[in-house]
C-alpha positions as CSV (number, residue, x, y, z in Angstrom):
1,M,-23.4,-14.8,-20.2
2,P,-25.0,-13.5,-17.1
3,T,-28.4,-11.6,-17.1
4,I,-28.3,-8.4,-19.1
5,R,-30.3,-5.3,-18.2
6,V,-32.0,-4.1,-21.0
7,L,-33.9,-0.7,-21.1
8,Q,-36.4,-0.4,-23.9
9,V,-37.4,2.8,-25.2
10,E,-40.6,2.0,-27.0
11,D,-44.3,3.0,-27.0
12,N,-45.7,-0.2,-28.6
13,A,-45.7,-3.0,-25.9
14,L,-46.2,-5.6,-28.2
15,D,-42.9,-4.6,-30.3
16,A,-41.2,-4.7,-27.0
17,E,-42.2,-8.2,-26.2
18,L,-41.2,-9.4,-29.7
19,V,-37.7,-7.9,-29.2
20,L,-37.3,-9.6,-25.8
21,G,-38.5,-12.8,-27.4
22,E,-35.7,-12.7,-30.1
23,L,-33.1,-12.3,-27.4
24,E,-34.2,-15.1,-25.0
25,A,-34.7,-17.4,-28.0
26,D,-31.0,-16.7,-28.6
27,G,-30.2,-17.8,-25.1
28,L,-29.7,-14.4,-23.7
29,A,-31.1,-13.9,-20.0
30,C,-32.8,-10.4,-19.9
31,E,-34.2,-8.3,-17.0
32,S,-36.0,-5.5,-18.8
33,R,-37.5,-1.9,-18.2
34,L,-40.0,-0.6,-20.7
35,V,-40.3,3.6,-21.0
36,D,-41.8,5.8,-23.6
37,D,-41.2,9.3,-22.2
38,E,-38.2,11.4,-21.3
39,A,-38.8,11.5,-17.7
40,G,-39.2,7.8,-17.2
41,Y,-36.0,7.2,-19.4
42,V,-33.9,9.6,-17.3
43,E,-35.3,7.8,-14.2
44,A,-34.6,4.6,-15.4
45,L,-30.9,5.3,-16.3
46,E,-30.2,6.2,-12.8
47,S,-32.5,3.4,-10.9
48,F,-32.0,0.5,-13.4
49,G,-28.5,1.1,-14.5
50,P,-28.9,-0.6,-18.0
51,D,-26.3,-2.7,-19.9
52,I,-27.8,-1.7,-23.1
53,V,-30.4,0.5,-24.4
54,L,-32.8,-0.5,-27.2
55,S,-34.8,2.2,-28.8
56,D,-37.4,3.2,-31.1
57,L,-36.6,6.1,-33.7
58,S,-39.9,8.1,-33.1
59,L,-42.2,8.3,-30.2
60,P,-45.0,10.6,-29.2
61,G,-43.3,13.4,-27.5
62,F,-40.0,11.7,-27.4
63,S,-37.5,10.4,-30.0
64,G,-34.7,8.0,-30.1
65,Q,-32.0,10.6,-31.1
66,R,-33.2,12.5,-27.8
67,A,-32.6,9.4,-25.8
68,L,-29.2,9.0,-27.5
69,E,-28.3,12.6,-26.7
70,L,-29.3,12.0,-23.2
71,L,-27.3,9.0,-22.7
72,R,-24.0,10.4,-24.2
73,A,-24.6,13.7,-22.4
74,R,-24.0,11.7,-19.1
75,N,-20.6,10.5,-20.6
76,D,-22.0,7.1,-20.6
77,D,-20.6,4.4,-23.0
78,T,-23.5,2.2,-22.6
79,P,-24.3,0.4,-25.9
80,F,-27.3,2.0,-27.7
81,L,-29.1,0.3,-30.5
82,F,-31.9,1.6,-32.7
83,V,-34.9,-0.8,-33.3
84,S,-37.1,0.9,-35.7
85,A,-39.5,0.0,-38.6
86,T,-39.1,3.4,-40.3
87,L,-35.0,3.7,-40.2
88,G,-34.0,4.8,-43.5
89,E,-30.4,4.5,-45.1
90,E,-29.8,8.5,-44.2
91,A,-31.3,8.1,-40.6
92,A,-29.2,5.1,-40.1
93,I,-26.0,6.7,-41.0
94,E,-26.9,9.8,-38.9
95,A,-27.8,7.5,-36.1
96,L,-24.3,6.1,-36.1
97,R,-22.6,9.6,-36.5
98,I,-24.2,10.8,-33.4
99,G,-23.1,7.6,-31.3
100,A,-25.4,4.9,-31.9
101,T,-23.8,1.5,-31.7
102,D,-26.1,-0.2,-34.4
103,Y,-29.5,-0.1,-35.7
104,I,-32.1,-3.0,-36.6
105,L,-35.0,-2.9,-38.7
106,K,-38.1,-4.5,-36.9
107,Q,-39.2,-6.2,-39.9
108,N,-35.8,-8.1,-40.0
109,P,-34.9,-9.2,-36.5
110,A,-32.8,-11.8,-37.2
111,R,-29.5,-10.2,-36.4
112,L,-30.8,-8.5,-33.2
113,A,-29.4,-11.0,-30.9
114,S,-25.8,-11.0,-32.5
115,A,-25.8,-7.3,-32.6
116,V,-26.5,-7.3,-28.8
117,R,-24.0,-9.6,-28.0
118,R,-21.4,-7.9,-30.3
119,A,-22.4,-4.4,-28.8
120,L,-21.9,-5.8,-25.3
121,A,-18.6,-7.2,-26.0
122,E,-17.2,-4.0,-27.3
123,A,-18.5,-2.1,-24.6
124,E,-16.6,-4.4,-22.3
125,A,-13.4,-4.1,-24.3
126,Q,-13.5,-0.3,-24.2
127,R,-13.9,-0.4,-20.6
128,A,-11.0,-2.9,-20.2
129,A,-8.8,-0.5,-22.4
130,R,-9.8,2.5,-20.3
131,R,-8.9,0.6,-17.1
132,A,-5.6,-0.4,-18.5
133,E,-4.9,3.1,-19.6
134,A,-5.9,4.5,-16.2
135,E,-3.7,1.9,-14.4
136,L,-0.8,2.8,-17.0
137,I,-1.4,6.4,-15.9
138,R,-1.5,5.5,-12.2
139,A,1.9,3.5,-12.6
140,Q,3.2,6.5,-14.2
141,R,2.4,8.8,-11.5
142,F,3.6,6.2,-8.8
143,E,7.0,6.2,-10.7
144,A,7.1,10.0,-10.5
145,L,6.3,9.7,-6.9
146,A,9.2,7.2,-6.2
147,M,11.5,9.8,-8.0
148,L,10.3,12.4,-5.8
149,A,10.3,10.2,-2.7
150,G,13.9,9.2,-3.3
151,G,15.1,12.7,-3.7
152,L,13.4,14.0,-0.5
153,S,14.1,11.0,1.6
154,H,17.8,11.5,2.0
155,D,17.4,15.2,3.2
156,L,14.3,14.3,5.6
157,R,16.3,11.4,7.1
158,N,19.3,13.9,7.7
159,L,16.9,16.1,9.5
160,L,15.2,13.4,11.6
161,Q,18.1,11.3,12.5
162,P,19.5,13.7,15.2
163,L,16.1,13.4,17.0
164,L,16.8,9.8,17.5
165,L,20.4,10.3,18.9
166,A,19.4,13.3,21.1
167,G,16.4,11.5,22.5
168,D,18.6,8.5,23.6
169,S,21.4,10.7,25.0
170,L,18.6,12.5,27.3
171,L,17.3,9.3,28.3
172,D,20.5,8.5,30.1
173,Y,19.7,11.4,32.5
174,Q,17.5,9.0,34.6
175,D,18.2,11.1,37.7
176,D,16.2,14.0,36.0
177,P,12.8,12.8,35.1
178,R,11.9,15.9,33.1
179,L,15.0,15.3,31.0
180,A,14.0,11.7,30.4
181,R,10.8,12.3,29.6
182,L,11.9,14.9,27.0
183,G,14.4,12.6,25.7
184,K,11.6,9.9,24.9
185,L,9.4,12.4,23.5
186,V,12.2,13.6,21.1
187,R,13.3,9.9,20.4
188,D,9.6,8.7,19.5
189,C,8.9,11.7,17.3
190,G,12.2,11.3,15.5
191,R,11.2,7.3,15.0
192,R,7.8,8.0,13.9
193,G,9.0,10.8,11.1
194,L,11.6,8.2,10.0
195,E,9.0,5.5,9.7
196,M,6.9,7.7,7.8
197,V,9.5,8.6,5.4
198,Q,10.4,4.7,5.0
199,S,6.8,4.0,4.5
200,M,6.5,6.7,1.8
201,L,9.7,5.4,0.1
202,S,9.1,1.7,0.3
203,F,5.5,2.3,-1.1
204,A,6.6,4.4,-4.0
205,R,9.3,2.0,-5.0
206,G,7.5,-1.1,-4.2
207,A,10.2,-2.4,-2.2
208,R,9.7,-5.5,-0.2
209,R,12.2,-6.8,2.6
210,A,11.6,-9.1,5.5
211,E,11.7,-7.6,9.1
212,Q,10.5,-8.0,12.4
213,V,7.1,-6.3,12.7
214,R,5.7,-5.5,16.3
215,L,1.9,-6.0,16.2
216,G,1.5,-2.8,18.5
217,A,3.6,-0.5,16.4
218,L,2.0,-1.7,13.2
219,L,-1.4,-0.7,14.8
220,D,0.1,2.8,16.2
221,A,1.4,3.6,12.6
222,L,-2.3,2.7,11.2
223,G,-3.8,4.9,13.8
224,L,-1.6,8.0,12.7
225,L,-2.5,7.3,9.1
226,L,-6.2,7.2,9.9
227,Q,-6.4,10.6,12.0
228,G,-8.5,12.8,10.4
229,T,-10.1,10.1,8.0
230,V,-12.3,8.6,10.4
231,P,-15.6,10.7,10.7
232,R,-17.3,11.6,13.8
233,S,-20.2,9.3,13.0
234,V,-17.9,6.2,13.1
235,S,-16.4,5.0,16.4
236,M,-13.2,3.4,16.1
237,D,-12.2,0.3,18.5
238,V,-8.8,-1.3,18.6
239,A,-8.5,-4.6,20.5
240,L,-5.0,-6.4,20.3
241,D,-4.6,-9.8,22.3
242,D,-0.7,-9.1,22.4
243,P,0.7,-5.8,21.2
244,E,4.2,-6.9,21.9
245,L,4.0,-10.1,19.5
246,S,6.4,-9.9,16.7
247,F,6.7,-11.7,13.5
248,E,8.3,-11.7,10.2
249,G,6.8,-9.6,7.7
250,N,6.7,-6.3,5.9
251,H,5.7,-3.4,7.9
252,T,4.8,-1.2,4.9
253,E,2.9,-3.8,2.9
254,L,0.8,-4.9,6.0
255,Q,0.1,-1.2,6.9
256,Q,-0.9,-0.7,3.2
257,C,-3.2,-3.5,3.4
258,L,-4.9,-2.5,6.8
259,L,-5.3,1.0,5.7
260,N,-7.1,0.0,2.6
261,L,-9.5,-2.5,4.5
262,C,-10.2,0.5,6.9
263,L,-10.9,3.0,4.4
264,N,-13.4,0.7,2.7
265,A,-15.1,-0.2,6.0
266,I,-15.5,3.5,6.6
267,Q,-17.3,4.1,3.0
268,A,-19.5,1.3,3.6
269,M,-20.8,3.4,6.8
270,P,-21.9,6.6,5.2
271,D,-24.5,7.0,8.1
272,G,-22.0,6.1,10.9
273,G,-21.2,2.8,12.8
274,C,-18.4,1.0,14.3
275,L,-15.0,0.2,12.9
276,R,-13.3,-2.4,15.0
277,I,-9.7,-3.9,14.6
278,S,-8.6,-6.8,16.7
279,S,-6.1,-9.5,16.8
280,S,-5.8,-13.0,18.2
281,R,-3.5,-16.2,18.0
282,C,-5.2,-19.2,16.6
283,A,-4.4,-22.5,15.5
284,L,-5.6,-23.5,11.8
285,P,-6.0,-27.3,10.7
286,G,-5.3,-28.4,7.2
287,D,-8.9,-28.5,6.3
288,F,-9.3,-24.8,6.9
289,F,-7.5,-24.0,3.5
290,L,-9.4,-23.8,0.3
291,D,-8.7,-25.4,-3.1
292,G,-5.8,-23.1,-4.8
293,E,-4.4,-22.3,-1.1
294,E,-1.3,-24.1,0.3
295,P,-2.2,-26.1,3.3
296,R,-0.1,-25.1,6.1
297,P,-1.6,-25.7,9.4
298,G,0.0,-24.5,12.7
299,D,-0.2,-21.3,14.8
300,Y,-1.5,-18.0,12.8
301,L,-2.0,-14.5,14.0
302,R,-5.7,-13.5,12.9
303,L,-5.9,-9.7,12.1
304,T,-9.6,-8.6,11.6
305,V,-11.2,-5.5,10.4
306,A,-15.1,-5.3,10.9
307,D,-17.6,-2.9,10.2
308,T,-21.2,-2.3,10.7
309,G,-21.9,-1.1,7.3
310,H,-24.5,-2.3,4.5
311,G,-22.7,-5.4,4.0
312,M,-22.4,-7.6,0.7
313,D,-24.6,-10.2,-1.1
314,Q,-23.4,-13.6,-2.0
315,E,-23.2,-12.5,-5.7
316,T,-20.8,-9.4,-4.8
317,L,-18.9,-11.8,-2.2
318,E,-18.3,-14.3,-5.1
319,R,-16.7,-11.4,-7.2
320,L,-14.8,-9.5,-4.6
321,F,-11.5,-10.5,-5.5
322,E,-11.9,-10.2,-9.5
323,P,-9.5,-7.8,-11.1
324,F,-11.3,-4.4,-11.8
325,F,-14.5,-5.7,-10.1
326,T,-15.7,-2.8,-7.8
327,T,-18.7,-1.4,-6.3
328,K,-17.8,1.9,-6.1
329,Q,-18.2,4.5,-8.7
330,S,-14.6,6.0,-8.4
331,G,-12.9,2.6,-7.4
332,T,-10.4,0.7,-9.7
333,G,-11.1,-2.8,-8.4
334,L,-7.7,-3.6,-7.3
335,G,-7.5,-2.7,-3.7
336,L,-8.7,-6.1,-2.2
337,L,-6.9,-8.0,-4.8
338,S,-3.9,-6.2,-3.6
339,C,-4.6,-6.9,0.1
340,K,-5.0,-10.6,-0.9
341,R,-1.7,-11.0,-2.7
342,I,0.0,-9.0,0.2
343,V,-1.2,-11.6,2.8
344,A,-0.5,-14.5,0.3
345,G,3.0,-13.0,0.0
346,H,3.3,-13.5,3.9
347,G,2.3,-17.1,3.6
348,G,-1.2,-16.3,5.0
349,V,-4.9,-16.4,3.6
350,M,-7.8,-13.9,3.7
351,R,-11.3,-14.7,4.8
352,V,-14.4,-12.6,4.3
353,E,-17.7,-12.6,6.3
354,S,-20.7,-10.4,5.2
355,T,-24.2,-9.8,5.7
356,P,-26.4,-7.5,3.9
357,D,-27.4,-4.4,6.2
358,E,-25.4,-6.0,9.0
359,G,-21.8,-5.3,8.4
360,T,-18.6,-7.1,6.7
361,A,-15.4,-8.6,8.6
362,F,-12.1,-9.2,6.8
363,H,-10.0,-11.8,8.5
364,L,-6.1,-12.0,7.7
365,Y,-4.2,-15.0,8.7
366,L,-0.7,-14.6,9.2
367,P,1.8,-17.6,10.0
368,L,3.6,-17.4,13.2
369,D,6.2,-20.1,12.4
370,A,9.0,-18.0,14.2
371,I,7.5,-15.9,16.9
372,H,9.6,-13.1,18.4
373,D,8.0,-12.0,21.6
374,D,9.6,-9.0,23.2
375,A,8.4,-9.9,26.7
376,T,10.4,-13.3,26.5
377,V,13.4,-12.2,24.5
378,Q,16.6,-11.8,26.7
379,A,18.1,-8.5,26.4
380,D,21.4,-8.4,24.9
381,G,22.2,-4.8,25.9
382,E,23.0,-5.4,29.7
383,D,26.7,-5.7,28.8
384,S,28.5,-2.2,29.6
385,L,28.4,0.1,26.7
386,Q,31.2,2.1,28.2
387,G,34.3,2.9,26.3
388,E,37.8,2.5,27.5
389,A,39.3,5.7,25.8
390,E,39.6,4.2,22.4
391,R,40.0,6.7,19.7
392,V,37.0,6.5,17.3
393,L,37.3,8.6,14.1
394,V,33.5,9.5,13.0
395,V,33.0,10.5,9.3
396,V,29.5,12.2,8.6
397,E,28.9,15.0,6.2
398,E,25.7,16.1,8.0
399,V,26.9,18.4,10.9
400,A,24.1,18.0,13.5
401,Q,24.2,14.2,13.2
402,L,28.1,14.2,13.3
403,S,27.9,16.9,16.3
404,L,25.5,14.4,18.2
405,L,27.4,11.3,17.4
406,V,30.8,12.7,18.7
407,D,29.2,14.3,21.9
408,M,27.6,10.8,22.6
409,L,30.6,8.7,22.2
410,D,32.5,11.2,24.2
411,A,30.0,10.6,27.1
412,Y,30.4,7.0,27.0
413,G,34.0,7.1,27.5
414,Y,35.6,7.2,24.0
415,Q,37.7,9.7,22.3
416,A,35.9,10.7,19.4
417,H,37.1,12.9,16.5
418,A,34.7,14.4,13.8
419,S,35.5,14.5,10.2
420,Q,33.0,16.0,7.8
421,S,34.4,14.5,4.7
422,G,36.4,11.7,3.5
423,T,39.4,14.0,2.7
424,V,39.3,15.5,6.4
425,A,39.4,12.1,7.7
426,L,42.4,10.9,5.7
427,Q,44.2,14.2,6.9
428,W,43.4,13.5,10.4
429,I,44.9,10.1,10.0
430,E,48.3,11.6,8.4
431,A,48.3,14.0,11.4
432,H,47.4,11.5,14.2
433,G,47.8,8.2,13.1
434,V,45.2,5.5,12.4
435,P,42.2,5.2,15.1
436,D,40.9,2.2,17.0
437,V,37.6,2.2,15.1
438,V,36.1,4.2,12.4
439,V,32.3,5.2,12.4
440,M,31.4,6.3,8.8
441,D,28.3,7.2,6.7
442,A,28.1,5.4,3.5
443,E,26.1,8.1,1.9
444,M,28.6,11.0,1.8
445,N,28.5,12.9,-1.6
446,L,31.9,14.4,-2.5
447,F,34.2,11.4,-1.2
448,T,32.0,8.4,-0.8
449,G,32.2,6.1,2.4
450,V,33.5,3.2,0.2
451,R,36.1,5.3,-1.5
452,T,37.1,6.6,1.8
453,L,37.2,3.1,3.4
454,A,39.5,2.0,0.5
455,A,41.9,5.0,1.0
456,L,42.0,4.2,4.6
457,V,42.9,0.7,4.0
458,E,45.7,1.8,1.8
459,R,47.1,3.9,4.4
460,G,47.3,0.9,6.7
461,Y,44.2,0.9,8.8
462,A,42.9,-2.6,9.7
463,G,40.8,-2.0,12.6
464,P,37.0,-2.4,13.1
465,V,34.4,-0.3,10.7
466,L,31.1,0.6,11.4
467,L,29.3,1.7,8.1
468,L,26.0,3.5,8.5
469,A,23.8,2.7,5.6
470,R,20.3,2.4,4.6
471,P,18.8,-1.1,4.1
472,E,17.1,-0.5,0.7
473,S,20.2,1.0,-0.5
474,P,23.4,-1.0,0.6
475,P,26.7,0.1,-0.2
476,R,29.0,-1.4,-2.9
477,L,31.3,-3.5,-0.9
478,D,32.5,-5.4,-3.9
479,E,34.4,-2.3,-4.6
480,L,36.3,-2.6,-1.2
481,P,39.3,-4.7,-0.5
482,A,39.0,-7.4,2.1
483,L,37.9,-6.1,5.4
484,D,38.1,-8.5,8.4
485,H,36.0,-6.4,10.8
486,L,33.2,-4.5,8.7
487,H,30.0,-3.9,10.4
488,V,27.1,-2.4,8.5
489,V,24.6,-0.4,10.7
490,D,21.3,0.0,9.4
491,K,20.1,3.6,9.3
492,P,18.2,5.3,11.0
493,V,20.6,4.9,13.9
494,T,19.9,4.6,17.5
495,A,22.6,5.4,20.3
496,R,21.9,2.3,22.0
497,G,22.3,0.0,19.0
498,L,25.3,2.1,17.7
499,L,27.2,1.6,21.1
500,K,26.3,-2.3,21.4
501,T,27.9,-2.8,17.7
502,L,30.7,-0.6,18.7
503,R,31.6,-2.8,21.9
504,R,31.2,-5.8,19.8
505,A,33.4,-4.9,17.0
506,L,36.2,-3.7,19.4
507,E,36.0,-7.0,21.2
508,S,35.9,-9.5,18.0
509,S,38.9,-7.0,16.7
510,E,40.9,-7.5,20.1
511,A,40.2,-11.2,20.3
512,A,41.5,-11.7,16.7
C-alpha cells in the first residue's frame, strides 16, 4: 500500500504518536499532520489533502463533531474515524449517524489499523463506483449525441454538398481569376463544413475506418478546433516537416488524440507559455520498443505536442496511463489512455518526456509502411473529362445538388436529364428509352436508390451506374440483381472525382 496521508485532530501529542505507532507497527506507511483547532484543520484539508482523518471527540475550543461537519460540508467522502477515550455507546451511534466511518477507543487500539485499512478500501470502492456511474452517464450522453448527429448529418450534408460542386465548377473559369478564386473559396468552405460534420458523426458513433490522412489537412483541422481555445498568454507554433505527407489512418481519431493533448498542454500553462506541434520522419530500431509493445522497426512519422508548463514528476509519469488516474479536479483520467489506444490502434507507440517546472512533450510514433506522398503520386486526372453527348440520367432528391450536377455534366459535353425521385426516373425511361449511364443518390427517402435500380434493371437497363453513398452507411447491394458496371462513389462528391469515375465507367462498359 502506498504512503497514506493521515490528518490527526488531537490536542495530546503523546496520544497522536501512539496512534501513528499502531499504524506503522501494522505495516502502514504514514505521512501525518497534527492540528488542534478549526483554523488549522480547515487549512490542512486544503493544503495537506488527507487520505483519512483521525479525530478525538473533544478538544478545547473545537470538537470532533465539528471537524466531521466541516469535512462533509465540503462534499468530501474522505474516511473519518473517531479515536477517543470518552466515546460512549450513544455518542458512537450518533457519530456514525452523522457520517463518521468508524470509531476506536484509545484504550483498545488493537483494531485501529484494520479499521483504517477497511475505511480506505471502502472509500476507494465508493470512488470507483462513482467513476463507473459517471462513465455510464457519459456513455448515455454520447449515445444521445450519436442519435442527434445521425439526424442532423443528412440535412447538413445536403446543404453543404452543393458548395463543393459549385466551387469545382467555378474553378473551370481559369480565364477569370476572380471566379477561380471564388470557386476555390466556396469549395474549401464546403469541404471544411463537410469534414466537421463527418468528424462529429464519426466521434459520436465511435466509427473507425482506414483512410488516407494528409498531415497538413490533419493539422489544419486541429487548428480550426483550437480557434478561440488557445489563450492570449499561450503562443502556438506549428512546424511540419512535410505537410503533403499522407499515410493510412483515421483522421477523426488522430484529430481527437491531438486535440486532447493540446488541451492538456494549455491547462498545464495557466500563466502562459508556448504550445508547439511538430512532425518529422524517423527510423525506429527494434530496441526502441518497450516490454508489452510489438517490436516493429521501420519508418515512422513522429508527431510531437510540447508545452512549457509545470511538467510532471517521476511518480506522476509512472501512473500517467492508469485508468481514472488524473491530476485535474474535473478530469476523468481516461483522456491519455484513450490517446494511447488510438495510437496503438494505428500500430504506433507513445512516449512522454517531462521535467517539473520545465514542461512536457508527448511523442506519437505512427508507422509509415505504405507512404503516399502527394508530390510524387502520378495524377490520374490528365485524361480528358469531356463527354461525347452521352445521355446521363441524374436521380437526386435534393434540388440544389440535382441542379448543380446536371449543369456540370452539361458543361462537360453530356446530355444530362434531371429526375428528383425514382418514380420520375422510371417515367422518363418509359418516355425516352434507357440512358447511357445513370447517376443516382443512394439515400433517397420515398423510393430508395436500391429499389430504383432494381426497377431500372427490370425495365432492361444494363449500362453503368454511379451510386452516390456515404462510406459509413453503404447501400444494401445484396438486394440488387447482378450489375456488371456498378460504381459506388463516396459522398461528399467532388466534380472532378465524379467526372473521372463517369469516364472510366463508360469506357469499361464500352470495352465489355
